[in-house]
The first five atom37 places (N, CA, C, CB, O) and aatype in JSON, in Angstrom:
{
  "aatype": [12, 5, 0, 10, 7, 13, 13, 0, 18, 14, 6, 15, 15, 14, 9, 19, 16, 3, 0, 9, 10, 7, 0, 19, 6, 10, 15, 11, 7, 6, 0, 10, 16, 10, 5, 14, 17, 5, 1, 12, 1, 19, 9, 7, 13, 11, 19, 3, 3, 10, 19, 1, 15, 8, 9, 2, 6, 0, 0, 19, 10, 9, 0, 3, 9, 16, 18, 14, 2, 14, 2, 19, 13, 18, 6, 9, 7, 13, 0, 9, 0, 19, 6, 2, 1, 10, 13, 10, 1, 10, 16],
  "atom_mask": [
    [1, 1, 1, 1, 1],
    [1, 1, 1, 1, 1],
    [1, 1, 1, 1, 1],
    [1, 1, 1, 1, 1],
    [1, 1, 1, 0, 1],
    [1, 1, 1, 1, 1],
    [1, 1, 1, 1, 1],
    [1, 1, 1, 1, 1],
    [1, 1, 1, 1, 1],
    [1, 1, 1, 1, 1],
    [1, 1, 1, 1, 1],
    [1, 1, 1, 1, 1],
    [1, 1, 1, 1, 1],
    [1, 1, 1, 1, 1],
    [1, 1, 1, 1, 1],
    [1, 1, 1, 1, 1],
    [1, 1, 1, 1, 1],
    [1, 1, 1, 1, 1],
    [1, 1, 1, 1, 1],
    [1, 1, 1, 1, 1],
    [1, 1, 1, 1, 1],
    [1, 1, 1, 0, 1],
    [1, 1, 1, 1, 1],
    [1, 1, 1, 1, 1],
    [1, 1, 1, 1, 1],
    [1, 1, 1, 1, 1],
    [1, 1, 1, 1, 1],
    [1, 1, 1, 1, 1],
    [1, 1, 1, 0, 1],
    [1, 1, 1, 1, 1],
    [1, 1, 1, 1, 1],
    [1, 1, 1, 1, 1],
    [1, 1, 1, 1, 1],
    [1, 1, 1, 1, 1],
    [1, 1, 1, 1, 1],
    [1, 1, 1, 1, 1],
    [1, 1, 1, 1, 1],
    [1, 1, 1, 1, 1],
    [1, 1, 1, 1, 1],
    [1, 1, 1, 1, 1],
    [1, 1, 1, 1, 1],
    [1, 1, 1, 1, 1],
    [1, 1, 1, 1, 1],
    [1, 1, 1, 0, 1],
    [1, 1, 1, 1, 1],
    [1, 1, 1, 1, 1],
    [1, 1, 1, 1, 1],
    [1, 1, 1, 1, 1],
    [1, 1, 1, 1, 1],
    [1, 1, 1, 1, 1],
    [1, 1, 1, 1, 1],
    [1, 1, 1, 1, 1],
    [1, 1, 1, 1, 1],
    [1, 1, 1, 1, 1],
    [1, 1, 1, 1, 1],
    [1, 1, 1, 1, 1],
    [1, 1, 1, 1, 1],
    [1, 1, 1, 1, 1],
    [1, 1, 1, 1, 1],
    [1, 1, 1, 1, 1],
    [1, 1, 1, 1, 1],
    [1, 1, 1, 1, 1],
    [1, 1, 1, 1, 1],
    [1, 1, 1, 1, 1],
    [1, 1, 1, 1, 1],
    [1, 1, 1, 1, 1],
    [1, 1, 1, 1, 1],
    [1, 1, 1, 1, 1],
    [1, 1, 1, 1, 1],
    [1, 1, 1, 1, 1],
    [1, 1, 1, 1, 1],
    [1, 1, 1, 1, 1],
    [1, 1, 1, 1, 1],
    [1, 1, 1, 1, 1],
    [1, 1, 1, 1, 1],
    [1, 1, 1, 1, 1],
    [1, 1, 1, 0, 1],
    [1, 1, 1, 1, 1],
    [1, 1, 1, 1, 1],
    [1, 1, 1, 1, 1],
    [1, 1, 1, 1, 1],
    [1, 1, 1, 1, 1],
    [1, 1, 1, 1, 1],
    [1, 1, 1, 1, 1],
    [1, 1, 1, 1, 1],
    [1, 1, 1, 1, 1],
    [1, 1, 1, 1, 1],
    [1, 1, 1, 1, 1],
    [1, 1, 1, 1, 1],
    [1, 1, 1, 1, 1],
    [1, 1, 1, 1, 1]
  ],
  "atom_positions": [
    [[36.99, -0.76, -0.34], [36.47, 0.37, -1.09], [34.99, 0.56, -0.75], [36.67, 0.16, -2.63], [34.24, -0.41, -0.66]],
    [[34.61, 1.79, -0.57], [33.23, 2.12, -0.2], [32.37, 2.26, -1.45], [33.19, 3.42, 0.63], [32.75, 2.94, -2.4]],
    [[31.2, 1.61, -1.44], [30.27, 1.67, -2.56], [29.2, 2.73, -2.29], [29.63, 0.29, -2.82], [28.9, 3.05, -1.14]],
    [[28.64, 3.24, -3.36], [27.59, 4.26, -3.27], [26.26, 3.66, -3.66], [27.93, 5.47, -4.16], [26.14, 2.99, -4.69]],
    [[25.24, 3.91, -2.85], [23.87, 3.55, -3.18], [23.06, 4.82, -3.37], [0.0, 0.0, 0.0], [22.97, 5.64, -2.45]],
    [[22.48, 4.99, -4.54], [21.67, 6.18, -4.81], [20.24, 5.9, -4.39], [21.74, 6.58, -6.33], [19.66, 4.89, -4.8]],
    [[19.66, 6.77, -3.58], [18.32, 6.57, -3.03], [17.34, 7.51, -3.7], [18.32, 6.78, -1.5], [17.45, 8.73, -3.56]],
    [[16.38, 6.95, -4.45], [15.35, 7.74, -5.14], [14.03, 7.57, -4.41], [15.22, 7.31, -6.64], [13.64, 6.45, -4.07]],
    [[13.35, 8.67, -4.16], [12.06, 8.61, -3.45], [11.35, 9.95, -3.63], [12.26, 8.29, -1.94], [11.98, 10.98, -3.86]],
    [[10.01, 9.93, -3.53], [9.27, 11.19, -3.59], [9.33, 11.89, -2.24], [7.79, 10.95, -4.01], [9.46, 11.25, -1.2]],
    [[9.25, 13.18, -2.28], [9.34, 13.96, -1.05], [7.96, 14.22, -0.44], [10.05, 15.29, -1.33], [7.85, 15.03, 0.48]],
    [[6.94, 13.56, -0.92], [5.57, 13.86, -0.52], [5.2, 13.44, 0.9], [4.63, 13.22, -1.47], [4.24, 13.97, 1.46]],
    [[5.93, 12.5, 1.48], [5.62, 12.03, 2.83], [6.76, 12.35, 3.79], [5.33, 10.52, 2.82], [7.85, 11.81, 3.64]],
    [[6.52, 13.23, 4.77], [7.57, 13.54, 5.74], [8.05, 12.32, 6.52], [7.07, 14.59, 6.7], [9.23, 12.24, 6.87]],
    [[7.17, 11.38, 6.79], [7.57, 10.19, 7.55], [8.55, 9.35, 6.73], [6.32, 9.34, 7.93], [9.57, 8.9, 7.25]],
    [[8.24, 9.14, 5.45], [9.13, 8.37, 4.58], [10.46, 9.11, 4.41], [8.47, 8.12, 3.21], [11.52, 8.51, 4.51]],
    [[10.38, 10.41, 4.14], [11.59, 11.21, 3.96], [12.48, 11.16, 5.2], [11.23, 12.67, 3.63], [13.69, 10.97, 5.09]],
    [[11.89, 11.33, 6.38], [12.68, 11.29, 7.62], [13.34, 9.93, 7.81], [11.79, 11.6, 8.82], [14.5, 9.86, 8.23]],
    [[12.62, 8.86, 7.51], [13.19, 7.51, 7.65], [14.36, 7.31, 6.69], [12.12, 6.44, 7.39], [15.39, 6.77, 7.07]],
    [[14.2, 7.76, 5.45], [15.26, 7.6, 4.46], [16.48, 8.44, 4.82], [14.75, 7.98, 3.06], [17.61, 7.97, 4.74]],
    [[16.25, 9.68, 5.23], [17.38, 10.53, 5.6], [18.09, 10.0, 6.84], [16.92, 11.97, 5.84], [19.3, 10.18, 6.99]],
    [[17.33, 9.36, 7.74], [17.95, 8.7, 8.9], [18.84, 7.55, 8.46], [0.0, 0.0, 0.0], [19.94, 7.37, 8.99]],
    [[18.39, 6.77, 7.5], [19.19, 5.66, 6.96], [20.44, 6.19, 6.26], [18.35, 4.81, 5.99], [21.51, 5.59, 6.35]],
    [[20.3, 7.31, 5.56], [21.45, 7.93, 4.89], [22.51, 8.3, 5.92], [21.0, 9.18, 4.08], [23.69, 8.04, 5.72]],
    [[22.1, 8.9, 7.01], [23.05, 9.29, 8.06], [23.73, 8.08, 8.67], [22.33, 10.09, 9.15], [24.93, 8.11, 8.94]],
    [[22.98, 7.01, 8.9], [23.55, 5.79, 9.47], [24.52, 5.1, 8.53], [22.44, 4.83, 9.84], [25.4, 4.37, 8.98]],
    [[24.37, 5.34, 7.23], [25.22, 4.65, 6.25], [26.61, 5.27, 6.12], [24.55, 4.66, 4.9], [27.5, 4.66, 5.52]],
    [[26.81, 6.46, 6.66], [28.1, 7.13, 6.53], [29.19, 6.27, 7.17], [28.07, 8.53, 7.18], [29.08, 5.86, 8.32]],
    [[30.24, 6.02, 6.4], [31.36, 5.23, 6.88], [31.16, 3.73, 6.76], [0.0, 0.0, 0.0], [32.05, 2.96, 7.11]],
    [[30.01, 3.3, 6.28], [29.73, 1.87, 6.1], [30.18, 1.43, 4.71], [28.22, 1.56, 6.31], [30.62, 2.25, 3.9]],
    [[30.08, 0.13, 4.44], [30.49, -0.41, 3.14], [29.66, 0.17, 2.0], [30.37, -1.93, 3.14], [30.16, 0.35, 0.89]],
    [[28.39, 0.48, 2.27], [27.51, 1.09, 1.27], [27.01, 2.42, 1.83], [26.31, 0.14, 0.9], [26.22, 2.45, 2.78]],
    [[27.47, 3.51, 1.25], [27.03, 4.83, 1.66], [25.85, 5.24, 0.78], [28.19, 5.87, 1.56], [25.93, 5.17, -0.45]],
    [[24.77, 5.66, 1.41], [23.57, 6.06, 0.67], [23.6, 7.55, 0.36], [22.31, 5.71, 1.47], [23.99, 8.37, 1.19]],
    [[23.19, 7.88, -0.84], [23.09, 9.28, -1.24], [21.67, 9.54, -1.73], [24.13, 9.64, -2.35], [21.22, 8.9, -2.68]],
    [[20.95, 10.46, -1.09], [19.61, 10.81, -1.56], [19.68, 11.86, -2.67], [18.75, 11.32, -0.4], [20.65, 12.62, -2.75]],
    [[18.67, 11.89, -3.5], [18.63, 12.88, -4.58], [18.6, 14.31, -4.04], [17.39, 12.64, -5.47], [19.05, 15.23, -4.72]],
    [[18.1, 14.5, -2.83], [17.99, 15.86, -2.28], [19.34, 16.54, -2.14], [17.31, 15.83, -0.92], [19.42, 17.77, -2.21]],
    [[20.38, 15.79, -1.96], [21.7, 16.38, -1.79], [22.22, 16.99, -3.09], [22.68, 15.34, -1.28], [23.22, 17.71, -3.1]],
    [[21.54, 16.7, -4.2], [21.95, 17.24, -5.49], [21.2, 18.51, -5.84], [21.75, 16.2, -6.58], [21.54, 19.18, -6.82]],
    [[20.21, 18.86, -5.08], [19.41, 20.06, -5.28], [18.68, 20.06, -6.64], [20.29, 21.3, -5.18], [18.61, 21.09, -7.31]],
    [[18.16, 18.91, -7.03], [17.33, 18.8, -8.23], [15.89, 18.95, -7.78], [17.57, 17.43, -8.99], [15.42, 18.2, -6.92]],
    [[15.17, 19.91, -8.36], [13.85, 20.26, -7.86], [12.77, 19.93, -8.89], [13.79, 21.74, -7.49], [12.98, 20.09, -10.1]],
    [[11.62, 19.47, -8.41], [10.45, 19.28, -9.25], [10.57, 18.14, -10.23], [0.0, 0.0, 0.0], [11.12, 17.08, -9.91]],
    [[10.05, 18.35, -11.42], [10.0, 17.3, -12.43], [11.25, 17.25, -13.3], [8.8, 17.49, -13.29], [11.28, 16.49, -14.26]],
    [[12.26, 18.03, -12.98], [13.47, 18.05, -13.8], [14.35, 16.84, -13.47], [14.26, 19.37, -13.58], [14.85, 16.71, -12.35]],
    [[14.54, 15.97, -14.44], [15.46, 14.84, -14.31], [16.56, 15.1, -15.33], [14.75, 13.43, -14.55], [16.33, 15.02, -16.53]],
    [[17.75, 15.42, -14.85], [18.8, 15.85, -15.77], [20.01, 14.93, -15.76], [19.24, 17.26, -15.43], [19.99, 13.86, -15.15]],
    [[21.05, 15.35, -16.44], [22.27, 14.56, -16.55], [22.89, 14.25, -15.2], [23.27, 15.29, -17.42], [23.51, 13.2, -15.03]],
    [[22.74, 15.15, -14.22], [23.32, 14.92, -12.9], [22.71, 13.69, -12.24], [23.13, 16.15, -12.02], [23.44, 12.88, -11.67]],
    [[21.4, 13.54, -12.29], [20.72, 12.38, -11.71], [21.17, 11.12, -12.44], [19.18, 12.54, -11.79], [21.51, 10.12, -11.8]],
    [[21.16, 11.15, -13.76], [21.58, 9.97, -14.52], [23.02, 9.61, -14.22], [21.4, 10.21, -16.02], [23.36, 8.43, -14.13]],
    [[23.87, 10.6, -14.07], [25.28, 10.36, -13.75], [25.42, 9.66, -12.39], [26.06, 11.68, -13.76], [26.2, 8.73, -12.25]],
    [[24.66, 10.13, -11.4], [24.72, 9.52, -10.08], [24.2, 8.08, -10.11], [23.92, 10.34, -9.07], [24.74, 7.21, -9.42]],
    [[23.18, 7.82, -10.88], [22.66, 6.45, -11.0], [23.72, 5.58, -11.67], [21.32, 6.42, -11.81], [23.93, 4.44, -11.25]],
    [[24.37, 6.08, -12.71], [25.42, 5.32, -13.38], [26.58, 4.99, -12.45], [25.94, 6.1, -14.57], [27.13, 3.89, -12.51]],
    [[26.95, 5.93, -11.59], [28.09, 5.75, -10.7], [27.77, 4.9, -9.48], [28.6, 7.09, -10.25], [28.68, 4.36, -8.84]],
    [[26.5, 4.77, -9.15], [26.11, 4.04, -7.95], [26.22, 2.53, -8.15], [24.68, 4.4, -7.54], [26.04, 2.03, -9.26]],
    [[26.53, 1.83, -7.07], [26.56, 0.37, -7.11], [25.15, -0.19, -7.16], [27.32, -0.2, -5.89], [24.92, -1.29, -7.67]],
    [[24.2, 0.57, -6.64], [22.8, 0.13, -6.59], [21.89, 1.36, -6.53], [22.55, -0.81, -5.36], [22.24, 2.37, -5.93]],
    [[20.73, 1.25, -7.17], [19.68, 2.26, -7.03], [18.65, 1.7, -6.06], [19.03, 2.65, -8.42], [18.1, 0.62, -6.29]],
    [[18.39, 2.41, -5.01], [17.35, 2.03, -4.05], [16.22, 3.01, -4.27], [17.88, 2.04, -2.55], [16.41, 4.22, -4.17]],
    [[15.02, 2.49, -4.56], [13.89, 3.36, -4.88], [12.71, 3.05, -3.97], [13.49, 3.22, -6.35], [12.27, 1.9, -3.89]],
    [[12.21, 4.07, -3.3], [11.0, 3.92, -2.49], [9.81, 4.21, -3.38], [11.02, 4.86, -1.24], [9.67, 5.32, -3.91]],
    [[8.94, 3.22, -3.53], [7.78, 3.36, -4.41], [6.47, 3.35, -3.62], [7.76, 2.24, -5.45], [5.42, 2.98, -4.14]],
    [[6.55, 3.76, -2.35], [5.35, 3.82, -1.51], [4.3, 4.71, -2.14], [5.7, 4.33, -0.1], [3.11, 4.37, -2.15]],
    [[4.72, 5.86, -2.66], [3.82, 6.8, -3.31], [4.26, 6.97, -4.76], [3.81, 8.18, -2.57], [5.44, 7.2, -5.01]],
    [[3.34, 6.85, -5.72], [3.71, 6.99, -7.14], [4.36, 8.34, -7.42], [2.46, 6.81, -8.03], [3.9, 9.38, -6.93]],
    [[5.43, 8.32, -8.2], [6.14, 9.54, -8.53], [6.81, 9.36, -9.89], [7.18, 9.9, -7.42], [7.6, 8.44, -10.07]],
    [[6.52, 10.24, -10.85], [7.1, 10.11, -12.2], [8.63, 10.12, -12.2], [6.6, 11.22, -13.07], [9.24, 9.36, -12.96]],
    [[9.25, 10.95, -11.38], [10.72, 11.01, -11.36], [11.31, 9.69, -10.88], [11.2, 12.15, -10.46], [12.27, 9.19, -11.46]],
    [[10.75, 9.12, -9.83], [11.25, 7.85, -9.3], [11.07, 6.74, -10.33], [10.53, 7.48, -7.98], [11.96, 5.91, -10.52]],
    [[9.92, 6.72, -11.0], [9.69, 5.71, -12.03], [10.7, 5.86, -13.17], [8.25, 5.8, -12.57], [11.2, 4.86, -13.7]],
    [[10.99, 7.1, -13.56], [12.0, 7.34, -14.59], [13.36, 6.81, -14.15], [12.1, 8.86, -14.92], [14.05, 6.14, -14.91]],
    [[13.74, 7.1, -12.89], [15.04, 6.68, -12.38], [15.13, 5.15, -12.32], [15.28, 7.27, -10.98], [16.2, 4.6, -12.58]],
    [[14.04, 4.47, -11.99], [14.02, 3.01, -11.99], [14.24, 2.51, -13.42], [12.66, 2.47, -11.42], [15.05, 1.61, -13.65]],
    [[13.51, 3.08, -14.38], [13.66, 2.68, -15.78], [15.06, 2.93, -16.29], [0.0, 0.0, 0.0], [15.61, 2.11, -17.03]],
    [[15.65, 4.06, -15.92], [17.01, 4.37, -16.35], [17.99, 3.36, -15.77], [17.4, 5.79, -15.93], [18.88, 2.89, -16.47]],
    [[17.84, 3.03, -14.48], [18.73, 2.04, -13.84], [18.63, 0.69, -14.54], [18.38, 1.89, -12.35], [19.64, 0.02, -14.74]],
    [[17.42, 0.3, -14.92], [17.24, -0.96, -15.65], [17.93, -0.88, -17.0], [15.73, -1.28, -15.83], [18.59, -1.83, -17.42]],
    [[17.78, 0.25, -17.69], [18.35, 0.41, -19.03], [19.88, 0.34, -19.01], [17.91, 1.75, -19.63], [20.48, -0.2, -19.95]],
    [[20.5, 0.86, -17.97], [21.97, 0.83, -17.89], [22.46, -0.39, -17.11], [22.5, 2.11, -17.24], [23.65, -0.5, -16.79]],
    [[21.54, -1.3, -16.82], [21.84, -2.56, -16.15], [22.49, -2.37, -14.78], [22.75, -3.4, -17.01], [23.42, -3.08, -14.41]],
    [[21.97, -1.39, -14.04], [22.42, -1.16, -12.67], [21.61, -2.05, -11.73], [22.28, 0.34, -12.28], [20.48, -2.42, -12.05]],
    [[22.17, -2.38, -10.6], [21.43, -3.12, -9.59], [20.3, -2.25, -9.08], [22.35, -3.58, -8.43], [20.42, -1.03, -9.04]],
    [[19.21, -2.89, -8.68], [18.02, -2.15, -8.27], [17.4, -2.83, -7.07], [17.0, -2.05, -9.43], [17.27, -4.05, -7.03]],
    [[17.02, -2.02, -6.09], [16.31, -2.51, -4.92], [15.1, -1.62, -4.72], [17.23, -2.53, -3.65], [15.24, -0.42, -4.49]],
    [[13.9, -2.21, -4.8], [12.67, -1.44, -4.61], [12.2, -1.59, -3.17], [11.57, -1.89, -5.6], [12.21, -2.69, -2.61]],
    [[11.78, -0.47, -2.59], [11.34, -0.45, -1.21], [9.91, 0.08, -1.18], [12.28, 0.4, -0.33], [9.61, 1.12, -1.76]],
    [[9.04, -0.65, -0.5], [7.65, -0.25, -0.34], [7.35, -0.23, 1.15], [6.68, -1.21, -1.12], [7.46, -1.26, 1.81]],
    [[6.96, 0.93, 1.67], [6.69, 1.01, 3.11], [5.21, 0.92, 3.38], [7.24, 2.29, 3.7], [4.8, 0.97, 4.54]]
  ]
}
């Protein structure tokens, strides 16, 4: 069975975004498929039920904290609150 990893990160750095989206593409068909928040079309500071639902359904939340971002920090806190696995990435 294929597991889902939800990838949370700020969009402020094109280099970080490109690296993460490259990893997402490489994960297709692997044991852990990565899903970035961008594929959900959630824009700006809005953190809604869709994001929380994806974090709940994911086997792990992977969060890039290279650049401070309120949405990413919220998603980390939510993952901790629902006792989801968490992997923090700092580039």
